[in-house]
C-alpha positions as CSV (number, residue, x, y, z in Angstrom):
1,X,-35.6,42.6,-2.3
2,X,-33.2,40.1,-3.8
3,X,-34.5,37.7,-6.3
4,X,-33.7,34.0,-5.7
5,X,-31.7,32.5,-8.6
6,X,-33.5,29.6,-10.2
7,X,-32.3,26.0,-9.5
8,X,-31.4,25.5,-13.1
9,X,-29.0,28.5,-12.9
10,X,-27.4,27.1,-9.7
11,X,-27.0,23.6,-11.2
12,X,-25.4,25.1,-14.3
13,X,-23.1,27.2,-12.2
14,X,-21.8,24.3,-10.2
15,X,-21.8,22.0,-13.2
16,X,-19.2,24.4,-14.8
17,X,-17.1,24.7,-11.6
18,X,-17.0,21.0,-10.9
19,X,-16.1,20.3,-14.5
20,X,-13.1,22.6,-14.4
21,X,-11.9,21.0,-11.1
22,X,-12.3,17.5,-12.4
23,X,-10.7,18.2,-15.8
24,X,-7.1,17.5,-14.7
25,X,-8.0,14.2,-12.9
26,X,-10.1,13.1,-15.9
27,X,-7.2,13.7,-18.2
28,X,-4.9,11.6,-15.9
29,X,-7.5,8.8,-15.7
30,X,-7.9,8.8,-19.5
31,X,-4.2,8.9,-20.4
32,X,-3.1,6.3,-17.8
33,X,-6.0,4.1,-18.7
34,X,-5.0,4.0,-22.4
35,X,-1.4,3.3,-21.4
36,X,-2.4,0.4,-19.1
37,X,-4.5,-1.1,-21.9
38,X,-1.3,-1.2,-24.1
39,X,1.3,-2.3,-21.4
40,X,2.9,-5.0,-23.5
41,X,3.0,-2.9,-26.7
42,X,4.6,0.0,-24.9
43,X,6.9,-2.3,-23.0
44,X,6.1,-0.7,-19.6
45,X,6.5,-4.0,-17.8
46,X,10.1,-4.3,-19.0
47,X,11.1,-0.7,-18.4
48,X,12.2,0.6,-15.0
49,X,12.1,4.0,-13.5
50,X,15.5,5.7,-13.2
51,X,14.3,9.1,-11.9
52,X,15.8,9.8,-8.4
53,X,12.8,12.0,-7.6
54,X,10.3,9.1,-8.2
55,X,12.4,6.5,-6.5
56,X,12.8,8.8,-3.5
57,X,9.0,9.3,-3.5
58,X,8.5,5.5,-3.3
59,X,11.2,5.3,-0.6
60,X,13.1,2.6,-2.5
61,X,16.2,2.4,-0.3
62,X,17.9,-0.9,0.6
63,X,18.3,-1.5,4.3
64,X,21.5,-2.5,6.0
65,X,24.8,-3.0,4.1
66,X,25.5,-5.2,1.1
67,X,27.6,-8.4,1.6
68,X,30.2,-8.9,-1.1
69,X,32.7,-11.6,-2.1
70,X,35.3,-11.4,-4.9
71,X,36.5,-14.1,-7.2
72,X,38.8,-13.6,-10.2
73,X,38.4,-9.9,-9.9
74,X,34.6,-10.2,-10.1
75,X,32.2,-9.4,-7.3
76,X,29.1,-11.2,-6.2
77,X,26.9,-9.2,-3.8
78,X,23.7,-9.7,-1.8
79,X,21.7,-6.7,-0.7
80,X,18.6,-7.8,1.2
81,X,17.1,-10.5,-1.1
82,X,18.8,-9.4,-4.4
83,X,21.9,-11.0,-5.8
84,X,24.2,-9.0,-8.0
85,X,27.1,-10.1,-10.2
86,X,29.4,-7.2,-10.8
87,X,26.6,-4.8,-10.1
88,X,24.0,-6.6,-12.3
89,X,20.9,-8.2,-10.8
90,X,21.0,-12.0,-11.6
91,X,18.8,-13.6,-9.0
92,X,17.3,-13.4,-5.5
93,X,17.3,-15.4,-2.3
94,X,15.8,-15.2,1.1
95,X,18.8,-17.0,2.5
96,X,22.0,-15.3,3.6
97,X,25.0,-15.5,1.3
98,X,27.9,-17.4,3.0
99,X,30.7,-17.2,0.4
100,X,31.8,-17.6,-3.2
101,X,34.5,-19.8,-4.7
102,X,35.6,-20.9,-8.2
103,X,35.4,-24.5,-9.2
104,X,36.5,-24.5,-12.8
105,X,34.7,-23.6,-15.0
106,X,32.0,-22.5,-12.6
107,X,31.6,-19.9,-9.8
108,X,29.9,-21.4,-6.8
109,X,27.9,-19.2,-4.4
110,X,26.9,-20.8,-1.1
111,X,23.8,-19.8,0.9
112,X,22.3,-21.4,4.1
113,X,21.2,-24.6,2.4
114,X,21.5,-24.1,-1.3
115,X,24.2,-23.3,-3.9
116,X,24.1,-21.2,-7.0
117,X,26.2,-22.3,-9.9
118,X,27.2,-19.4,-12.2
119,X,29.2,-19.1,-15.4
120,X,32.2,-16.7,-15.5
121,X,29.8,-14.2,-17.2
122,X,27.4,-14.3,-14.2
123,X,24.8,-16.4,-15.9
124,X,22.8,-18.7,-13.6
125,X,23.6,-22.3,-14.6
126,X,21.9,-24.2,-11.8
127,X,20.4,-23.8,-8.4
128,X,21.1,-26.7,-6.1
129,X,19.5,-27.6,-2.8
130,X,21.8,-29.3,-0.4
131,X,21.2,-31.9,2.3
132,X,22.9,-29.6,4.9
133,X,20.6,-27.6,7.2
134,X,23.2,-24.9,8.0
135,X,26.0,-23.8,5.8
136,X,28.2,-21.3,7.7
137,X,30.9,-20.8,5.0
138,X,32.4,-22.1,1.8
139,X,36.1,-22.6,0.9
140,X,38.3,-24.2,-1.7
141,X,41.0,-26.9,-1.5
142,X,42.9,-28.4,-4.5
143,X,40.3,-26.9,-6.8
144,X,37.3,-28.5,-5.0
145,X,34.6,-26.8,-2.9
146,X,34.4,-27.4,0.8
147,X,31.5,-26.5,3.0
148,X,31.5,-25.8,6.7
149,X,28.1,-27.0,8.2
150,X,26.6,-27.9,11.5
151,X,27.3,-31.5,10.6
152,X,31.0,-30.8,10.0
153,X,33.1,-30.2,6.9
154,X,32.2,-31.7,3.5
155,X,34.1,-31.8,0.2
156,X,32.3,-31.8,-3.2
157,X,33.3,-34.0,-6.1
158,X,34.3,-32.4,-9.4
159,X,30.6,-32.2,-10.5
160,X,29.5,-30.6,-7.3
161,X,26.9,-33.4,-6.8
162,X,28.2,-35.8,-4.1
163,X,29.7,-34.6,-0.8
164,X,32.2,-36.4,1.4
165,X,33.0,-35.7,5.0
166,X,36.4,-34.2,5.4
167,X,38.5,-31.9,7.6
168,X,39.3,-28.2,7.4
169,X,43.1,-28.5,6.9
170,X,44.4,-26.5,3.9
171,X,41.1,-24.9,3.1
172,X,41.1,-21.4,1.8
173,X,37.8,-19.9,3.1
174,X,35.9,-17.3,1.2
175,X,35.8,-14.0,3.1
176,X,33.6,-10.9,2.6
177,X,35.2,-7.7,1.3
178,X,34.3,-4.1,1.6
179,X,33.0,-2.0,-1.3
180,X,34.3,1.4,-2.3
181,X,31.9,4.3,-2.2
182,X,31.7,4.2,-6.0
183,X,30.9,0.5,-6.0
184,X,28.3,0.9,-3.3
185,X,26.6,3.7,-5.0
186,X,26.4,1.7,-8.2
187,X,25.0,-1.2,-6.4
188,X,22.5,1.0,-4.6
189,X,21.4,2.5,-8.0
190,X,21.0,-1.0,-9.4
191,X,18.8,-2.0,-6.5
192,X,16.6,1.1,-6.9
193,X,16.6,1.0,-10.7
194,X,15.4,-2.6,-10.9
195,X,12.8,-2.3,-8.1
196,X,10.2,-0.1,-9.8
197,X,8.7,-0.8,-13.2
198,X,7.0,1.9,-15.3
199,X,3.8,-0.2,-15.2
200,X,3.7,0.0,-11.4
201,X,4.1,3.8,-11.5
202,X,1.3,4.3,-14.2
203,X,-1.0,1.9,-12.3
204,X,-0.4,3.8,-9.0
205,X,-1.0,7.1,-10.8
206,X,-4.2,5.8,-12.4
207,X,-5.5,4.6,-9.0
208,X,-4.2,7.6,-7.1
209,X,-2.0,5.5,-4.8
210,X,1.0,7.5,-6.1
211,X,-0.2,10.4,-4.0
212,X,-0.3,8.5,-0.7
213,X,-3.0,7.1,1.5
214,X,-5.6,9.7,0.5
215,X,-4.8,9.5,-3.3
216,X,-7.4,6.8,-4.0
217,X,-10.1,9.0,-2.4
218,X,-9.1,11.8,-4.7
219,X,-9.6,9.6,-7.7
220,X,-12.8,8.3,-6.2
221,X,-13.9,11.9,-6.0
222,X,-13.1,12.4,-9.6
223,X,-15.2,9.4,-10.6
224,X,-18.1,10.8,-8.4
225,X,-17.6,14.2,-10.1
226,X,-18.0,12.6,-13.5
227,X,-21.2,11.0,-12.4
228,X,-22.5,14.3,-11.0
229,X,-21.5,16.1,-14.2
230,X,-23.4,13.5,-16.3
231,X,-26.6,13.7,-14.2
232,X,-26.5,17.5,-13.6
233,X,-25.8,18.1,-17.3
234,X,-28.8,15.9,-18.2
235,X,-31.0,17.8,-15.6
236,X,-29.9,21.2,-16.9
237,X,-30.7,20.1,-20.5
238,X,-34.1,18.7,-19.5
239,X,-35.0,21.9,-17.6
240,X,-33.9,24.1,-20.5
241,X,-35.9,22.0,-23.0
242,X,-38.9,22.1,-20.7
243,X,-38.7,25.9,-20.4
244,X,-38.4,26.3,-24.2
245,X,-41.4,24.0,-24.6
246,X,-43.4,26.1,-22.2
247,X,-42.4,29.3,-24.1
248,X,-43.6,27.8,-27.4
249,X,-46.8,26.7,-25.8
250,X,-47.4,30.3,-24.4
251,X,-46.6,32.0,-27.7
252,X,-48.9,29.6,-29.5
253,X,-51.9,30.4,-27.3
254,X,-51.0,34.1,-26.7
255,X,-49.9,35.5,-30.0
256,X,-48.4,39.0,-29.9
257,X,-50.7,41.6,-31.4
258,X,-48.9,44.4,-33.2
259,X,-50.1,47.9,-32.7
260,X,-51.0,49.9,-35.8
């Protein structure tokens, strides 16, 4: 006849097994929690992930094709909402890029109803909203910017503040250019590299979201396992203490008699 194992033994047995299974997740929770508490000191909010494996895991891939214009041998590109100057992220816009011209000493980028004024180094000088609802393209005539809009053609003054209605005679319009494979890959890497901060990855690892839709439940299970370990450990300790107390009580009232 097989003897049934006591409940204390079963609890201790599973306490050890669950502890081993939860060990890895507990380490992850502890390490990532410490890192998140010191985000600014570590600089995680300013550092971006460059690993192709991690970026592929997140599916960071720009859709469509970049639109690029060149001025003075420099390129200004838009890929989705990101704006790049010679492959460097400088701004963002939900509007479509319509063209780029130079109006000394500035570079003027036209969008649907706003203009970006840039220095020759690609620094954002000013962002101007225009009174035109739809800008279709931008050009240059005699060193001045000309816009083609639904309301006709308009020429800017030298400060790019006031606009005067004009014609399209003699205007050199900005036209998009194609990127080489090398330039496109560099732009793609810039898009991916600036799209995922280290803080985001650590936060997703801490919460379990890094592992997909069920990752948070895995971390929830780890938290539940910690609670179970705490209560089961307390129960095993209490049962052991209770058993030792009973043994002492039995020995006290039933002393062992030595044979002669």
